[in-house]
C-alpha positions as CSV (number, residue, x, y, z in Angstrom):
1,M,-22.7,-32.7,1.5
2,A,-19.5,-33.9,-0.1
3,I,-16.8,-31.5,-1.2
4,E,-16.3,-31.2,-4.9
5,I,-12.9,-30.1,-6.3
6,K,-12.8,-28.5,-9.8
7,R,-9.7,-27.5,-11.7
8,V,-9.8,-23.9,-13.0
9,K,-9.9,-24.2,-16.8
10,S,-11.4,-20.9,-18.1
11,K,-11.0,-17.2,-17.5
12,K,-14.4,-17.2,-15.9
13,D,-13.2,-19.8,-13.4
14,L,-9.9,-17.9,-12.8
15,K,-11.9,-14.7,-11.9
16,K,-13.9,-16.8,-9.4
17,F,-10.6,-18.1,-8.0
18,I,-9.3,-14.6,-7.5
19,R,-12.5,-13.1,-6.1
20,F,-13.0,-15.9,-3.6
21,N,-10.4,-14.3,-1.3
22,Y,-12.1,-10.9,-1.5
23,E,-15.4,-12.4,-0.6
24,L,-14.0,-14.5,2.3
25,Y,-12.3,-11.4,3.8
26,K,-14.6,-8.6,2.8
27,D,-15.6,-7.8,6.4
28,N,-12.1,-8.3,7.9
29,K,-10.4,-5.1,8.8
30,Y,-6.9,-6.6,8.8
31,S,-6.8,-8.3,5.4
32,V,-5.4,-6.4,2.4
33,P,-6.8,-7.6,-1.0
34,D,-4.5,-8.3,-3.8
35,L,-4.8,-6.1,-6.8
36,Y,-7.2,-8.0,-9.1
37,E,-5.6,-6.9,-12.4
38,G,-2.2,-8.0,-11.1
39,M,-3.5,-11.4,-10.1
40,L,-5.0,-12.0,-13.5
41,D,-1.4,-11.5,-14.9
42,T,0.2,-13.5,-12.2
43,F,-1.8,-16.6,-13.1
44,N,-1.5,-16.2,-16.9
45,P,1.4,-18.1,-18.5
46,K,1.4,-15.5,-21.3
47,K,1.9,-12.6,-18.9
48,N,4.1,-14.1,-16.1
49,S,7.7,-15.0,-17.0
50,A,7.9,-17.4,-14.1
51,F,6.2,-19.9,-16.3
52,E,9.6,-20.2,-18.1
53,V,10.6,-22.4,-15.1
54,C,7.3,-23.2,-13.5
55,E,4.1,-25.1,-14.2
56,A,0.9,-24.6,-12.2
57,A,-2.7,-25.7,-11.8
58,Y,-5.5,-24.0,-9.8
59,F,-8.4,-25.7,-8.0
60,L,-11.7,-24.5,-6.5
61,A,-13.6,-26.4,-3.8
62,Y,-17.4,-26.4,-4.0
63,K,-20.0,-27.3,-1.3
64,D,-23.7,-27.1,-2.1
65,S,-22.8,-25.5,-5.4
66,E,-21.0,-22.7,-3.6
67,I,-17.2,-22.0,-3.7
68,V,-15.8,-22.7,-0.3
69,G,-12.0,-22.8,-1.0
70,R,-9.2,-22.3,-3.5
71,I,-5.6,-23.4,-3.9
72,A,-2.8,-23.1,-6.5
73,A,-0.4,-26.0,-7.2
74,I,3.0,-25.0,-8.5
75,I,6.1,-26.9,-9.5
76,H,9.1,-24.7,-9.7
77,H,11.5,-26.8,-11.7
78,E,14.5,-24.5,-11.3
79,A,14.1,-24.3,-7.5
80,N,13.8,-28.1,-7.3
81,K,17.1,-28.3,-9.3
82,V,18.9,-25.8,-7.1
83,W,17.7,-27.5,-3.8
84,N,17.8,-31.0,-5.2
85,K,14.2,-31.7,-4.3
86,K,11.0,-33.0,-5.9
87,A,8.7,-30.6,-4.2
88,I,5.3,-29.2,-5.2
89,R,4.3,-25.9,-3.8
90,F,0.9,-24.8,-2.7
91,G,-0.1,-21.2,-2.6
92,W,-3.0,-18.8,-2.7
93,I,-4.8,-21.2,-0.3
94,D,-8.1,-20.0,1.2
95,F,-10.9,-22.0,2.8
96,I,-13.9,-21.7,5.1
97,D,-13.5,-23.2,8.6
98,D,-14.3,-26.8,7.5
99,I,-11.5,-29.4,7.8
100,E,-13.0,-31.4,4.9
101,V,-12.6,-28.4,2.6
102,S,-8.9,-27.8,3.5
103,K,-8.2,-31.5,3.3
104,A,-9.8,-31.8,-0.1
105,L,-7.8,-28.8,-1.5
106,L,-4.5,-30.1,-0.2
107,L,-5.2,-33.6,-1.5
108,A,-5.9,-32.1,-5.0
109,V,-2.4,-30.5,-4.9
110,E,-0.9,-33.8,-3.6
111,E,-2.5,-35.8,-6.4
112,W,-1.4,-33.4,-9.1
113,G,2.1,-33.6,-7.6
114,K,2.1,-37.4,-7.6
115,Q,1.2,-37.4,-11.3
116,R,4.5,-35.5,-11.8
117,G,6.7,-37.6,-9.5
118,M,6.9,-35.1,-6.6
119,T,7.8,-36.4,-3.2
120,E,6.9,-33.6,-0.9
121,M,4.6,-30.6,-0.7
122,H,5.3,-27.2,1.0
123,G,3.9,-23.8,1.2
124,P,2.2,-21.4,1.1
125,L,4.7,-20.2,-1.6
126,G,4.3,-18.5,-4.9
127,F,6.1,-18.6,-8.2
128,T,9.0,-16.4,-6.9
129,D,10.2,-14.8,-3.6
130,L,8.5,-11.6,-4.8
131,D,5.1,-13.3,-4.4
132,A,3.5,-13.5,-1.0
133,E,4.6,-16.5,1.0
134,G,4.1,-18.0,4.5
135,M,0.9,-18.6,6.4
136,L,0.2,-16.1,9.2
137,I,0.5,-17.8,12.7
138,E,0.9,-14.7,14.9
139,G,-0.3,-11.1,14.5
140,F,-3.9,-11.7,13.5
141,D,-4.8,-8.3,15.0
142,Q,-2.3,-6.5,12.8
143,L,-3.0,-4.8,9.5
144,S,-1.5,-6.8,6.6
145,T,0.7,-5.3,3.9
146,M,0.3,-5.6,0.1
147,A,3.3,-7.9,-0.1
148,S,2.2,-10.4,2.5
149,I,-0.6,-12.9,3.2
150,Y,-3.4,-12.4,5.8
151,N,-5.4,-15.5,6.9
152,Y,-7.8,-16.4,9.7
153,P,-6.4,-18.1,12.9
154,Y,-8.1,-21.4,12.0
155,Y,-5.8,-21.9,8.9
156,P,-2.7,-23.1,10.8
157,K,-4.9,-25.3,13.0
158,H,-6.1,-27.1,9.9
159,M,-2.6,-27.5,8.7
160,E,-1.4,-29.1,11.9
161,Q,-4.5,-31.3,12.0
162,L,-3.8,-32.5,8.5
163,G,-0.2,-33.5,9.4
164,F,1.8,-30.6,8.0
165,E,4.8,-29.5,10.0
166,K,6.9,-26.4,10.2
167,D,9.5,-26.0,7.5
168,A,10.5,-22.4,7.9
169,D,9.3,-19.3,9.8
170,W,9.4,-15.6,8.8
171,V,9.1,-12.7,11.3
172,E,8.1,-9.1,10.6
173,F,8.9,-5.9,12.5
174,K,7.2,-2.6,13.0
175,I,10.0,0.0,13.3
176,T,9.7,3.5,14.8
177,I,11.5,5.9,12.5
178,P,14.0,7.8,14.8
179,D,14.0,11.5,15.2
180,A,17.5,11.7,13.7
181,I,20.0,9.4,12.1
182,P,21.5,7.2,14.9
183,E,24.9,8.4,15.7
184,K,26.4,5.0,15.2
185,H,24.9,4.9,11.7
186,M,26.5,8.2,10.9
187,R,29.9,7.1,12.1
188,I,29.7,3.7,10.3
189,T,28.6,5.5,7.1
190,R,31.7,7.7,7.2
191,I,34.0,4.8,7.8
192,V,32.5,2.5,5.2
193,K,32.3,5.2,2.5
194,E,36.0,5.9,2.9
195,K,37.2,2.3,3.4
196,Y,35.4,0.7,0.5
197,K,35.1,3.8,-1.8
198,L,31.3,3.7,-1.8
199,K,28.8,6.4,-2.6
200,I,25.1,6.9,-2.6
201,K,23.4,7.3,-5.9
202,K,19.9,8.8,-6.3
203,Y,17.5,9.3,-9.2
204,S,14.5,11.5,-9.8
205,S,13.4,9.4,-12.7
206,G,12.3,5.8,-12.3
207,K,12.8,5.2,-16.0
208,K,16.4,6.4,-15.9
209,A,17.1,4.3,-12.8
210,A,15.6,1.3,-14.6
211,A,17.7,1.9,-17.7
212,E,20.9,2.2,-15.8
213,Y,20.5,-0.2,-12.8
214,G,17.3,-2.1,-13.4
215,D,19.0,-5.3,-14.5
216,A,21.7,-4.9,-11.9
217,V,19.1,-4.7,-9.1
218,F,17.7,-8.1,-9.8
219,Q,21.1,-9.7,-10.6
220,L,22.2,-8.5,-7.2
221,M,19.0,-10.0,-5.6
222,N,20.0,-13.3,-7.3
223,E,23.3,-13.2,-5.5
224,A,22.2,-11.9,-2.1
225,Y,19.1,-14.1,-1.8
226,A,20.7,-17.3,-3.1
227,P,21.0,-19.0,0.3
228,L,17.5,-18.1,1.4
229,Y,14.7,-20.7,1.8
230,G,13.3,-22.0,-1.5
231,F,15.0,-19.3,-3.6
232,A,15.8,-19.8,-7.2
233,P,17.5,-17.3,-9.5
234,L,15.2,-15.1,-11.5
235,T,15.5,-15.7,-15.2
236,Q,16.3,-12.9,-17.6
237,G,12.7,-12.9,-18.7
238,Q,11.5,-12.4,-15.1
239,I,14.1,-9.7,-14.6
240,D,13.0,-7.8,-17.7
241,Q,9.4,-8.1,-16.6
242,Y,10.0,-6.8,-13.0
243,V,12.2,-3.9,-14.2
244,A,9.4,-2.8,-16.6
245,M,6.7,-3.3,-14.0
246,Y,8.1,-1.8,-10.8
247,L,11.0,0.7,-11.1
248,P,9.2,3.3,-13.2
249,L,6.4,3.5,-10.7
250,L,8.4,4.1,-7.5
251,D,8.9,7.4,-5.7
252,M,12.6,7.5,-6.3
253,R,13.2,9.6,-3.2
254,M,12.5,6.4,-1.3
255,V,14.9,4.3,-3.4
256,T,18.6,4.3,-2.6
257,F,21.5,2.8,-4.5
258,V,25.0,2.2,-3.2
259,V,27.7,1.9,-5.8
260,N,31.5,1.5,-5.7
261,E,34.1,3.6,-7.4
262,K,33.4,1.9,-10.7
263,D,29.7,2.8,-10.4
264,E,28.9,-0.9,-9.9
265,L,25.8,-1.6,-7.7
266,V,26.7,-3.2,-4.4
267,A,23.5,-2.5,-2.4
268,F,20.0,-1.0,-2.7
269,G,17.0,-0.3,-0.6
270,V,13.4,0.1,-1.9
271,S,10.6,1.5,0.2
272,M,7.2,3.0,-0.6
273,P,4.2,4.4,1.2
274,S,1.9,1.7,2.7
275,L,-0.9,0.9,0.2
276,S,-2.8,-1.3,2.7
277,E,-5.6,1.1,3.5
278,A,-5.8,2.3,-0.1
279,L,-6.2,-1.3,-1.4
280,Q,-8.9,-1.9,1.1
281,K,-10.8,1.2,-0.1
282,A,-10.3,0.1,-3.7
283,K,-11.5,-3.4,-2.9
284,G,-8.5,-4.7,-4.8
285,K,-9.6,-3.2,-8.2
286,L,-8.2,-0.3,-10.2
287,L,-11.5,0.3,-12.1
288,P,-13.7,2.1,-12.1
289,F,-12.6,4.2,-9.1
290,G,-10.1,2.0,-7.2
291,W,-7.1,4.0,-8.7
292,I,-8.2,7.1,-6.7
293,P,-7.2,5.9,-3.2
294,L,-4.1,4.2,-4.6
295,A,-3.0,7.4,-6.4
296,K,-3.6,9.4,-3.2
297,A,-1.5,7.0,-1.1
298,L,1.3,7.2,-3.6
299,F,1.4,10.8,-4.7
300,M,-0.6,13.1,-2.4
301,K,1.0,15.0,0.5
302,R,-1.5,13.5,3.0
303,R,-0.5,9.8,2.9
304,A,-0.3,6.9,5.4
305,K,2.1,7.4,8.3
306,I,3.5,3.9,7.6
307,L,5.9,2.9,4.9
308,D,6.7,-0.5,3.6
309,L,10.4,-1.6,3.5
310,L,10.0,-3.7,0.4
311,I,13.6,-4.9,-0.4
312,V,17.0,-4.4,1.1
313,A,19.8,-6.3,-0.6
314,V,23.6,-6.2,-0.3
315,K,26.1,-7.9,-2.5
316,P,27.5,-10.9,-0.5
317,E,31.1,-9.7,-0.3
318,Y,29.8,-6.4,1.2
319,Q,27.5,-8.0,3.8
320,N,28.3,-7.5,7.5
321,K,30.5,-4.5,6.7
322,G,28.1,-1.7,7.6
323,V,26.7,-1.0,4.1
324,N,23.2,-1.0,5.4
325,A,24.1,2.1,7.4
326,L,24.6,4.0,4.2
327,L,21.1,3.1,3.0
328,F,19.4,4.3,6.1
329,S,21.5,7.3,6.6
330,D,20.2,8.5,3.3
331,L,16.6,7.3,3.7
332,I,15.8,8.4,7.3
333,P,15.8,12.2,6.4
334,V,13.6,11.4,3.4
335,Y,11.1,9.6,5.6
336,H,11.0,12.6,7.9
337,E,10.5,15.0,5.0
338,L,7.5,12.8,3.8
339,G,5.9,12.6,7.2
340,F,6.3,8.9,7.9
341,E,6.4,7.7,11.6
342,F,6.7,3.9,11.2
343,A,8.1,1.3,8.8
344,E,6.9,-2.3,8.2
345,T,9.6,-4.8,7.2
346,N,8.8,-7.5,4.7
347,P,8.9,-11.1,6.1
348,E,12.4,-12.1,7.2
349,L,13.5,-15.6,7.9
350,E,13.7,-16.0,11.6
351,L,17.2,-17.5,11.4
352,N,18.5,-14.7,9.1
353,D,20.6,-12.9,11.7
354,K,22.3,-10.7,9.0
355,V,19.1,-9.0,8.0
356,Q,17.7,-8.7,11.5
357,A,20.9,-7.2,12.8
358,Q,20.3,-4.0,10.7
359,W,17.4,-3.1,13.1
360,N,19.6,-3.2,16.2
361,Y,19.8,0.6,16.4
362,F,16.1,1.2,16.0
363,E,13.1,0.8,18.2
364,T,11.3,-2.3,16.9
365,E,8.4,-4.5,17.7
366,Q,8.2,-8.1,16.2
367,H,4.5,-8.1,15.6
368,K,3.9,-10.9,13.0
369,R,5.1,-14.4,12.3
370,R,4.3,-16.6,9.4
371,R,5.1,-20.2,8.5
372,A,5.8,-22.5,5.5
373,Y,4.6,-26.0,6.1
374,I,5.9,-29.3,4.7
375,K,4.5,-32.8,4.3
376,Q,5.9,-35.8,2.6
377,I,3.7,-37.2,-0.2
378,D,2.5,-40.7,0.7
379,Y,2.5,-42.9,-2.4
380,G,1.0,-45.8,-0.5
381,K,-2.1,-43.9,0.4
382,V,-5.3,-44.7,-1.4
383,Q,-7.2,-41.5,-2.5
């Protein structure tokens, strides 16, 4: 039976697009579902400020009238301008173990890109660096996180079979939280504080933190992440959206700001309890009862023993000067107080020595690897 590709055109189709991932992985103990309500907003141009600089299309694959795959096609015009490329991204790609399905999905993205003059396709990538990116190629027996992609081992095999090549790899680490602040961290903290006139700033109110430093957090990210793979600066609209969405919801004990003597933000670290098991219990939906396991994971005393290190960013002129030690000297006692034993890093580019050096004084295990693939678009090919 031939594979039929249909573009998502209605809210009903979009719901099918989102739910396909949940159905494909409903019996998988390592996959963590996206929050359904959040995905509806992500794909909605009226709700997602990324559409200020992006355009997108979503496709479903059908076989015997059943959905067997999905894929998003995204053109990030600002990223293409920054990196001087004509690239189309593919993301939110899922498919059954049938090479004809994965081929048809990727050809749909390629054709959509051709119509818009693109010369290469790469992914999995989202609208921004805050979306999940990279296809899992190692660590299929590890629980995923809410900020990353889980996929079956056959996915990368399909990509290679279809002629896609490695463009970039990310690695992830599981970190054992030490019994005490490493002595070297304490010593570096004292030196850096004195030398650069830095201090730790904490908040008990997420709303107050957002009001005073929300904009500065994402402006600092724009500076710190500028050299990273595929990154494009967040627009003011995106910044405003993220400030309103995220900062007021965080447990501020697990958020640390570092400021200079003028109270200007030079670094920050954001962490939170792992929501992986809670999202599995909620099946990715807040309603009617999905909010209960999520609330327990965030606010109850009995919570997961693992935390997610969501974001660590340091202003470029302060990088490699020991500022990270200030962050973890503040956070490690908090982690102990809250009963955490391990931390999961977000995906880190394998060649990003600066960020990986910050784990040198911890017991770590590199337990996952994910990949962005690339392929040139062949305009001589007959579809």
